[in-house]
C-alpha positions, 0 to 999 in steps of 0.5 A: 895589393892594387898592384897584384890585381892589376898583374893578374889583370894583364897575365889573364888578358895575354892568356886570353888573347893567345887563347882566342888567336886564331891558329896558323891557317892551313895552305891551299895545296895543289896536287896531281892525283894520278888515280881515282879515290874517295874522300868520306863519302865522294868518289873523284877522278883522277886529275889535278886538284886544289885542296883548302879550307873552306874558310879559315878555322873551319874543319871542312876542306874543300877538293876541287879539280883544276885540270879543266878536264871536269869540274869535279870537287867535294866538301869533306869533314875533318880534325885536327891531327899533329905530327911529331915532327914539322913537315918537310913537304905540303902532302896528302896521305891516301891509305891503299887497299885493294879495291882503291884509295882513299884520302886519309890526311893533308899536311903542309910544310912548316906545320906539325899540325894537320887534317885528318879526314873522317874514315868512310864506311866503305874503308871501315869495312874493307880495313876489316879484311885487308891490309893497307898501305899508305901513299904520300902525294907531295903537294905545292902551294 
């Protein structure tokens, strides 16, 4: 009985340890975006950006222009996204309508999990009347 209690305690301890371990942190991405775009409620100009989590485990992403042509930045809220396959490249995914580009997802190489931005009010309105397509920009770390 005592052996069984110890075994159960060890298994529970390992389970709690695994559950509390942080998921693999999203790495900062560097990406050249050749068009103006909307990220949540922020409109940002074309340029080179660093995209990174606000802090480990945070649902917020920081987009900061780093090409020296302005100090444009935004903090946007995201939620987890899952893919059926491991990503071969780090990338940003944009939904494109006639009215513009909308940042939708962030993926890092070697992961099946990524971040998905909330759909902005403007994009929701456009989606009712227009068909979109996706543009994927490859990013570097």
